[in-house]
KESENU-288412 format. One line per field, with one value per residue: residue in three letters; x, y, z of N, C-alpha, C in turn. Coordinates in steps of 0.001 Angstrom, whole numbers. Last residue first. Example, Ala and Ser with C-alpha at 12.3 -4.5 7.8 and 13.67 -1.06 7.14 Angstrom:
% residues 2
r = (Ser, Ala)
n.X = (12850, 13190)
n.Y = (-2250, -5690)
n.Z = (7080, 7800)
ca.X = (13670, 12300)
ca.Y = (-1060, -4500)
ca.Z = (7140, 7800)
c.X = (12900, 13200)
c.Y = (30, -3300)
c.Z = (7870, 7800)
% end
This chain:
% residues 233
r = (Unk, Unk, Unk, Unk, Unk, Unk, Unk, Unk, Unk, Unk, Unk, Unk, Unk, Unk, Unk, Unk, Unk, Unk, Unk, Unk, Unk, Unk, Unk, Unk, Unk, Unk, Unk, Unk, Unk, Unk, Unk, Unk, Unk, Unk, Unk, Unk, Unk, Unk, Unk, Unk, Unk, Unk, Unk, Unk, Unk, Unk, Unk, Unk, Unk, Unk, Unk, Unk, Unk, Unk, Unk, Unk, Unk, Unk, Unk, Unk, Unk, Unk, Unk, Unk, Unk, Unk, Unk, Unk, Unk, Unk, Unk, Unk, Unk, Unk, Unk, Unk, Unk, Unk, Unk, Unk, Unk, Unk, Unk, Unk, Unk, Unk, Unk, Unk, Unk, Unk, Unk, Unk, Unk, Unk, Unk, Unk, Unk, Unk, Unk, Unk, Unk, Unk, Unk, Unk, Unk, Unk, Unk, Unk, Unk, Unk, Unk, Unk, Unk, Unk, Unk, Unk, Unk, Unk, Unk, Unk, Unk, Unk, Unk, Unk, Unk, Unk, Unk, Unk, Unk, Unk, Unk, Unk, Unk, Unk, Unk, Unk, Unk, Unk, Unk, Unk, Unk, Unk, Unk, Unk, Unk, Unk, Unk, Unk, Unk, Unk, Unk, Unk, Unk, Unk, Unk, Unk, Unk, Unk, Unk, Unk, Unk, Unk, Unk, Unk, Unk, Unk, Unk, Unk, Unk, Unk, Unk, Unk, Unk, Unk, Unk, Unk, Unk, Unk, Unk, Unk, Unk, Unk, Unk, Unk, Unk, Unk, Unk, Unk, Unk, Unk, Unk, Unk, Unk, Unk, Unk, Unk, Unk, Unk, Unk, Unk, Unk, Unk, Unk, Unk, Unk, Unk, Unk, Unk, Unk, Unk, Unk, Unk, Unk, Unk, Unk, Unk, Unk, Unk, Unk, Unk, Unk, Unk, Unk, Unk, Unk, Unk, Unk, Unk, Unk, Unk, Unk, Unk, Unk)
n.X = (117206, 118120, 116061, 114502, 116075, 116049, 113392, 113254, 115003, 115574, 118526, 121007, 124233, 126152, 129233, 131258, 134535, 136994, 140055, 141550, 142551, 141638, 140574, 139296, 138408, 136730, 134345, 133832, 135591, 136525, 138669, 138451, 136056, 136721, 138716, 137268, 135293, 136277, 135381, 135293, 134468, 132826, 130860, 129912, 127685, 125492, 126218, 127666, 129488, 127897, 127402, 130163, 131380, 130628, 130840, 130748, 129635, 128695, 131879, 134106, 136773, 139529, 142851, 145565, 147891, 150404, 150168, 147115, 144741, 142836, 142132, 139721, 138040, 138390, 137265, 134533, 134336, 134741, 132321, 131089, 133674, 136094, 139086, 141654, 144043, 147150, 149513, 152119, 152713, 151339, 152453, 154096, 155340, 157359, 155870, 154433, 155801, 155484, 152662, 152170, 153375, 151781, 149323, 149694, 149891, 147279, 145974, 147118, 145989, 143293, 143753, 144629, 142313, 140630, 142484, 142259, 140660, 137819, 138569, 140903, 143480, 142815, 143511, 142795, 143136, 143648, 143381, 143962, 141801, 140424, 137776, 137559, 138448, 136190, 134501, 135855, 136040, 134028, 135099, 136590, 135351, 136160, 138805, 138929, 136120, 133971, 134045, 134833, 134242, 131755, 132229, 134206, 137488, 138888, 140932, 142705, 143270, 145824, 146659, 149225, 151527, 149692, 146573, 145473, 145977, 145254, 146662, 145844, 147623, 147584, 147365, 146180, 148281, 150933, 153076, 152554, 152071, 152278, 149952, 147740, 148666, 149404, 148204, 145620, 143024, 141284, 141053, 139644, 137182, 136308, 135902, 133838, 131749, 131538, 131111, 128701, 126995, 127191, 125951, 123341, 122729, 122780, 120764, 118025, 117283, 118381, 117938, 119217, 121830, 122336, 121763, 121511, 118996, 119115, 120473, 118545, 116491, 117626, 118080, 115948, 116919, 118108, 120342, 119643, 117008, 115904, 115162, 113543, 115124, 118372, 121205, 123175, 126561)
n.Y = (19122, 17445, 15816, 17544, 17946, 15358, 15122, 17103, 16071, 12528, 10991, 8878, 8001, 5355, 3978, 1447, 447, -1489, -3253, -3624, -3944, -1633, -2633, -4006, -1023, 1806, 2974, 3567, 5763, 8096, 9237, 8480, 9601, 12385, 12628, 11927, 13945, 16704, 19053, 21518, 22507, 24680, 23480, 21183, 21686, 21487, 18379, 16392, 15620, 14213, 11858, 10944, 9971, 7788, 8173, 9881, 8977, 8742, 8058, 5366, 4275, 1961, 748, 1408, 3262, 3279, 3254, 4305, 3397, 4844, 7259, 7023, 6836, 9459, 10924, 10259, 11395, 14051, 14523, 12784, 12495, 9948, 8204, 5828, 4680, 3456, 2044, 2595, 4876, 5839, 8904, 10855, 12481, 10873, 9027, 10721, 11641, 9908, 9809, 12539, 12647, 10856, 12119, 14359, 13195, 12230, 14698, 15722, 14018, 14882, 17467, 16949, 15805, 18098, 21184, 24079, 26295, 25996, 23289, 23765, 21952, 20645, 19359, 16661, 15726, 12919, 11507, 8438, 6557, 5924, 6464, 9109, 9590, 8979, 11226, 13688, 14484, 16200, 18679, 19303, 20434, 23017, 22804, 21861, 23303, 24265, 23560, 21821, 19161, 18979, 18830, 17175, 16260, 13353, 12212, 9492, 8042, 6008, 4129, 5172, 6074, 7837, 9557, 11774, 14583, 15719, 17597, 19051, 19947, 21623, 23202, 25616, 26903, 24763, 22973, 20602, 20141, 21746, 21678, 22772, 21721, 20399, 21355, 21709, 20702, 22767, 24115, 22225, 22208, 24795, 24634, 22724, 24212, 26125, 24557, 23209, 25424, 26042, 23768, 24209, 26574, 25567, 23587, 23684, 22591, 20406, 20854, 23301, 22562, 20514, 19782, 17734, 17980, 20360, 19447, 17677, 19453, 21135, 19332, 16435, 12920, 10852, 10449, 9366, 7287, 6299, 3090, 896, -1303, -768, -2511, -4809, -5392)
n.Z = (118705, 116834, 116066, 114572, 112323, 111291, 110633, 108716, 106729, 106712, 105656, 104642, 103240, 101990, 101244, 100414, 101282, 100011, 100054, 96858, 93992, 91582, 88213, 85950, 84228, 85133, 85279, 87868, 88321, 86088, 84866, 82211, 81522, 81614, 79802, 77427, 77283, 79422, 81995, 83375, 85857, 85344, 83841, 84949, 86311, 84641, 82844, 81652, 83478, 85254, 83790, 83750, 86041, 88444, 91152, 93997, 97365, 100044, 101083, 101088, 102596, 101954, 102772, 102696, 100961, 99866, 97089, 95614, 94713, 96128, 95152, 93938, 96120, 97109, 95156, 95661, 98175, 97600, 96428, 99084, 101430, 102407, 103433, 103743, 106043, 106886, 108314, 108084, 109537, 112430, 114098, 114933, 113172, 112243, 110798, 108862, 106601, 104509, 104283, 103573, 101001, 99617, 99990, 98425, 95928, 95685, 95579, 93160, 91284, 91437, 90373, 87807, 86704, 86884, 86994, 89005, 88905, 88863, 91174, 93907, 95396, 98693, 102025, 104310, 107556, 109546, 112691, 114536, 116559, 118861, 118689, 118672, 116116, 114507, 115543, 115102, 112524, 111880, 112296, 110029, 107791, 107116, 106320, 103678, 101864, 99057, 95422, 93552, 93776, 95013, 97755, 100352, 101653, 102860, 105500, 106547, 109499, 110840, 113818, 116210, 117413, 119908, 119365, 118178, 116135, 113110, 110702, 107700, 104813, 101702, 99171, 98627, 97154, 95932, 96399, 99142, 101722, 104934, 107388, 108882, 112230, 114733, 117134, 117787, 118768, 119457, 117106, 115645, 117086, 116617, 113838, 113806, 114786, 112740, 110428, 111028, 110954, 108250, 107268, 108064, 106737, 104122, 104008, 103997, 101549, 99625, 96891, 96421, 96964, 95140, 92122, 90385, 89369, 87882, 85649, 84615, 84126, 82165, 80065, 80470, 80203, 78950, 80418, 82804, 83273, 86538, 87648, 87656, 87903, 89338, 88099, 89989, 90596)
ca.X = (116496, 119023, 117167, 113964, 115823, 117345, 113969, 112414, 115337, 114764, 117668, 119749, 123416, 125202, 128273, 130466, 133118, 136346, 138701, 141645, 141888, 142536, 140527, 140282, 138455, 138077, 134906, 133059, 135945, 135317, 138466, 139759, 136174, 135569, 138973, 138404, 134944, 135943, 135619, 135851, 135295, 134117, 131334, 131076, 128895, 126068, 125461, 126497, 129989, 128441, 126291, 129491, 131401, 130511, 131746, 130347, 130567, 127894, 130563, 133611, 135366, 138863, 141441, 145170, 146488, 150280, 150699, 148350, 145931, 143066, 143297, 140881, 138173, 138779, 138731, 135195, 134131, 135714, 133521, 130665, 132286, 135675, 137664, 141180, 142761, 146465, 148072, 151689, 152614, 151871, 151433, 153702, 154168, 157752, 156740, 153787, 155815, 156819, 153402, 151727, 153798, 153218, 149545, 149447, 151060, 148369, 145626, 147441, 147407, 143622, 143208, 145558, 143578, 140358, 141725, 142915, 142006, 138559, 138260, 139523, 143066, 143301, 143007, 143581, 142206, 144339, 142692, 144352, 142369, 141895, 138171, 137022, 139415, 137325, 134134, 135577, 137203, 133792, 134092, 137274, 135060, 134775, 138570, 139160, 137524, 134274, 133752, 134935, 135602, 131785, 131937, 133436, 136251, 138942, 139590, 142799, 142236, 145406, 146300, 147908, 151584, 150954, 147399, 144874, 146545, 144701, 146809, 145694, 147050, 147840, 148108, 145395, 147728, 149753, 153318, 152760, 152578, 152286, 151228, 148260, 147709, 149869, 149653, 146248, 144140, 141691, 141644, 141031, 138010, 136578, 136881, 135201, 132236, 131716, 132222, 129925, 127198, 127628, 127421, 124008, 122744, 123653, 122175, 118710, 117132, 118402, 117438, 117813, 121276, 122130, 121715, 122818, 119331, 118413, 121104, 119860, 116256, 117128, 119200, 116251, 116414, 116751, 120493, 119958, 118202, 115816, 116197, 112900, 114520, 116915, 120528, 122259, 125334)
ca.Y = (19948, 18485, 15196, 17015, 19059, 15950, 14226, 17218, 17341, 13669, 11342, 9488, 8390, 6428, 4365, 2437, 488, -167, -3048, -3238, -4966, -1964, -1817, -4551, -2524, 1128, 2709, 2521, 4460, 7419, 9487, 8188, 8104, 11756, 12908, 11110, 12591, 16128, 17594, 21378, 21287, 24886, 24830, 21067, 21534, 22812, 19261, 17018, 16216, 15494, 12768, 11321, 11379, 7878, 7226, 10017, 9353, 9371, 8438, 6498, 4327, 3183, 599, -26, 3177, 3442, 2078, 4699, 2900, 3455, 7202, 7240, 5664, 8268, 11062, 9917, 9936, 13366, 14553, 13408, 12656, 11276, 8408, 7042, 4452, 4577, 1905, 1336, 5008, 4595, 7954, 9930, 13009, 12075, 8570, 10102, 12462, 10233, 8640, 12029, 13498, 10682, 10798, 14523, 13860, 11285, 13764, 16359, 13945, 13547, 17268, 17645, 15016, 16940, 20207, 22801, 26524, 25736, 23731, 23608, 22995, 20429, 20361, 17241, 16347, 13951, 11949, 9798, 6735, 5859, 5014, 8471, 9806, 8114, 9828, 13271, 13684, 14770, 18194, 18790, 19046, 22788, 23343, 20894, 23271, 23736, 24360, 23240, 19453, 18926, 20113, 17255, 17003, 14313, 12522, 10686, 8165, 7371, 4198, 4763, 4807, 7495, 8505, 11267, 13401, 15684, 16268, 19192, 18860, 21614, 21960, 24680, 27425, 25579, 24439, 20932, 19017, 21971, 21084, 23410, 22252, 20020, 21141, 22710, 19898, 21778, 24853, 22607, 21027, 24364, 25602, 22405, 23069, 26532, 25484, 22461, 24655, 27011, 23970, 23058, 26556, 26722, 23196, 24110, 24064, 20539, 19655, 23234, 23711, 20150, 21026, 17902, 16741, 20328, 20462, 17204, 18398, 21657, 20016, 17746, 14118, 11288, 10873, 10728, 7397, 7128, 4126, 2251, -1087, -939, -1180, -4530, -4821)
ca.Z = (119799, 117249, 116854, 115838, 113165, 111751, 111643, 109893, 107376, 106461, 106830, 104271, 104403, 101623, 102232, 99808, 101686, 99846, 100691, 98275, 94929, 92629, 89470, 86843, 84265, 85180, 83906, 87294, 88853, 86555, 86301, 82930, 81616, 82368, 81176, 77820, 77404, 78104, 81630, 82014, 85773, 86058, 83473, 84037, 87060, 84858, 83775, 80937, 82285, 85682, 84016, 82496, 85784, 87013, 90486, 92618, 96326, 99048, 101590, 100328, 102875, 101820, 102478, 102972, 101331, 101321, 97781, 96223, 93934, 96530, 96043, 93081, 95251, 97913, 95277, 94336, 98021, 98348, 95537, 97820, 101218, 101935, 103398, 103199, 105426, 106430, 108556, 107523, 108096, 111821, 113541, 115964, 113836, 113057, 111884, 109991, 107832, 104910, 104558, 104913, 102153, 99650, 100559, 99818, 96454, 95767, 96635, 94471, 91469, 91791, 91735, 88769, 86714, 87718, 86282, 88748, 89065, 87567, 89788, 93353, 94603, 97325, 101115, 103182, 106592, 108707, 111476, 114209, 115226, 118892, 118656, 119854, 117192, 114484, 115593, 116441, 113035, 111652, 113270, 111170, 108096, 107462, 107626, 104758, 102296, 100365, 96684, 93210, 93305, 93559, 97211, 99141, 101627, 101734, 105061, 105673, 108503, 110454, 112408, 115861, 116624, 119288, 119987, 119396, 116722, 114468, 111371, 109171, 105616, 103137, 99340, 99277, 98435, 95796, 96200, 97733, 100999, 103421, 106988, 107648, 111269, 113377, 117042, 116967, 118267, 120507, 118224, 115238, 117028, 117981, 114433, 113282, 115573, 114081, 110499, 110898, 112227, 109276, 107015, 108473, 108207, 104481, 103952, 105170, 101740, 101039, 97489, 96250, 97689, 96510, 92848, 91043, 90076, 89168, 86563, 84952, 85112, 83420, 80757, 79936, 80943, 78495, 79063, 82805, 82423, 85361, 87730, 87559, 86646, 89530, 88177, 88867, 91128)
c.X = (116942, 118397, 118078, 115134, 115291, 117094, 115223, 112962, 114543, 115157, 116875, 118963, 122147, 124338, 127431, 129336, 132451, 134902, 138226, 140218, 142281, 141919, 141660, 140262, 139551, 138030, 136185, 133518, 135105, 135667, 137177, 139560, 137420, 135737, 137905, 138745, 136092, 135686, 135342, 136192, 135985, 135045, 132711, 131601, 130116, 127394, 126148, 125607, 128859, 128896, 126752, 128276, 130648, 130350, 131616, 131330, 129936, 128793, 129803, 132153, 134814, 137365, 140771, 143721, 146104, 148893, 150540, 148866, 147216, 144329, 143672, 142215, 139418, 139015, 139239, 136692, 134714, 135579, 134719, 131839, 132056, 134200, 137330, 139629, 142278, 145179, 147376, 150208, 152179, 151679, 152149, 152642, 153584, 156529, 157086, 154705, 155230, 156862, 154817, 152479, 153448, 153762, 151029, 149722, 150927, 149658, 146799, 147051, 147774, 145083, 143551, 145038, 144551, 141619, 141587, 141973, 142885, 140074, 137589, 139499, 141797, 142820, 143522, 142794, 143036, 143272, 143516, 143643, 142718, 142509, 139697, 137380, 138868, 138298, 135338, 135263, 136879, 134933, 133919, 136340, 135837, 134527, 137150, 138721, 137673, 135787, 134146, 134494, 135814, 133108, 132044, 133195, 135537, 137484, 139628, 141431, 142449, 144334, 145856, 147674, 150204, 150840, 148646, 145720, 145829, 145052, 146360, 145803, 146985, 147127, 148552, 146086, 146992, 149049, 152122, 152915, 152861, 152869, 151187, 149691, 148445, 148865, 150216, 147729, 144942, 142873, 142092, 141744, 139437, 137449, 137311, 136287, 133605, 132287, 132536, 131216, 128440, 127819, 127944, 125546, 123485, 123774, 123095, 120222, 117926, 118425, 117450, 117212, 119765, 121531, 121382, 122902, 120653, 118747, 120424, 120550, 117633, 117026, 118792, 117463, 116717, 116197, 119182, 120072, 118501, 117153, 116074, 113851, 113811, 116231, 119030, 121612, 124434)
c.Y = (19543, 19373, 16259, 16540, 18607, 17104, 14781, 16309, 17448, 14891, 12581, 9744, 9079, 6709, 5473, 2800, 1664, -324, -1676, -3052, -4592, -2874, -2253, -3910, -2953, -350, 1970, 2157, 3311, 6027, 8952, 8333, 7734, 10341, 12278, 11333, 11686, 14645, 17393, 19957, 21143, 23665, 25084, 22418, 21504, 22737, 20608, 17852, 16960, 16296, 14165, 12207, 11848, 9373, 7136, 9215, 9415, 9853, 9222, 6756, 5555, 3090, 1906, -274, 1738, 3190, 2110, 3569, 3345, 2864, 5754, 7202, 5789, 7072, 9911, 9909, 9453, 11841, 13888, 13380, 13345, 11286, 9811, 7062, 5796, 4115, 3236, 1134, 3732, 4702, 6770, 8878, 12108, 12685, 9758, 9621, 11758, 10905, 8914, 10743, 12891, 11393, 10516, 13232, 14053, 11921, 12724, 15466, 14657, 13376, 15912, 17424, 15593, 16007, 18963, 21914, 25240, 25994, 25075, 23951, 22780, 21649, 20068, 18234, 17041, 14416, 13038, 10175, 8181, 5967, 4894, 6954, 9208, 8313, 8890, 11793, 13153, 13863, 16683, 18196, 18475, 21419, 23128, 21440, 22349, 23696, 23637, 24142, 20958, 19345, 20170, 18678, 17010, 14979, 13606, 11029, 9508, 7242, 5665, 4807, 4287, 6187, 8252, 10259, 13043, 14412, 16388, 17772, 19283, 20467, 21831, 23254, 26361, 25836, 25322, 22500, 19333, 20730, 21145, 22941, 22867, 20532, 20888, 22522, 20724, 20930, 23889, 23343, 21335, 23139, 25235, 23387, 22581, 25398, 25848, 23375, 23862, 26386, 25006, 23198, 25344, 26756, 24297, 23917, 24556, 22015, 19686, 21994, 23689, 21262, 20741, 19116, 16835, 19114, 20433, 18128, 17791, 20616, 20568, 18360, 15421, 12494, 11351, 11292, 8884, 7259, 5034, 3428, 281, -594, -1378, -3171, -4453)
c.Z = (121150, 118404, 117407, 116714, 114575, 112686, 112192, 110975, 108669, 107260, 106471, 105519, 103949, 102889, 101741, 100717, 101045, 100232, 100450, 98781, 96362, 93677, 90427, 88167, 85204, 85252, 83910, 85882, 88237, 87045, 86844, 84430, 82371, 82568, 82077, 79350, 77936, 78364, 80151, 81580, 84440, 85953, 84099, 83555, 86209, 85619, 83923, 81783, 81518, 84469, 84521, 82787, 84548, 86724, 89015, 91803, 94943, 97904, 100508, 100681, 102182, 102265, 102337, 102611, 101536, 101831, 99334, 97103, 94654, 95860, 96353, 93863, 94318, 97013, 96201, 94484, 96707, 98314, 96239, 96843, 99847, 101555, 102850, 103177, 104927, 105669, 108199, 107687, 107359, 110308, 112956, 115412, 114929, 113744, 112752, 111084, 109038, 106335, 105100, 105272, 103472, 100874, 100635, 100600, 97939, 96315, 96809, 95606, 92764, 92112, 92238, 90186, 87795, 87823, 87200, 88027, 88830, 87713, 89843, 91912, 93900, 96537, 99703, 102376, 105532, 107724, 110779, 112870, 114972, 117496, 118547, 119865, 118514, 115683, 115567, 116553, 114445, 112043, 113078, 112239, 109309, 108044, 108128, 106152, 103457, 100661, 97924, 94357, 93083, 93010, 95664, 98668, 100321, 101614, 103951, 105139, 107819, 109358, 112167, 114350, 116212, 118562, 119194, 120144, 118012, 115164, 112755, 109757, 107065, 103804, 100837, 99524, 99259, 97130, 96203, 97596, 99542, 102708, 105428, 107302, 110059, 112302, 115639, 116665, 117292, 120065, 119324, 116357, 116619, 117980, 115829, 113762, 115060, 114892, 111959, 111072, 112157, 110615, 107996, 108353, 108708, 105997, 104395, 105187, 102963, 101392, 98991, 96949, 97631, 97348, 94332, 91958, 90834, 90015, 87881, 85946, 85505, 84496, 82114, 80665, 80175, 79208, 78418, 81352, 82280, 84569, 86433, 87702, 86498, 88222, 88390, 89131, 89974)
% end
């Protein structure tokens, strides 16, 4: 894929402009209200499918998976939440399980330790550990361990691409993901992430020669706030 000729070079930007470019709270002023709505609807979804919540896959507090079951022996979509690897939680995103479940797909939502309590290498390793656990547990939960697809939003999109190397993962769908961490390393987000150049390159999918030959859909959503508000009336 070629880079558009008018794409700005982040290296030529001021620190202030780089930081502003990653500040989603400024870019989407209504984001707090949107997330509050997700929280409310996600709590309702988790109450409706409460049989397999907070399944522990590792020793740390956030090493838990919610499994929302809609059908026996069905495929499973593992969803990884976003938040720049340092905010948000799986509980906020249960509302988005409704789409796959309407098509007979079970949904698992995975939590992971946030930066700065975990380095990015550790976060990636936790996702793989969660996939190990899910693969082993799916027969008992009623799912099909041979049909696991991974998806995630923002930082979760990045972690989706990093999860493709797991042997149980058949495909991925990364939503508004981050695939080059070098701009992140030179922004305010690195205060908590603590990326050095080697860690950034090791965890940047665009830097990996060869890669994993599995289907991966890269998805980006865009809608103006006014249109979104009109649609919700």
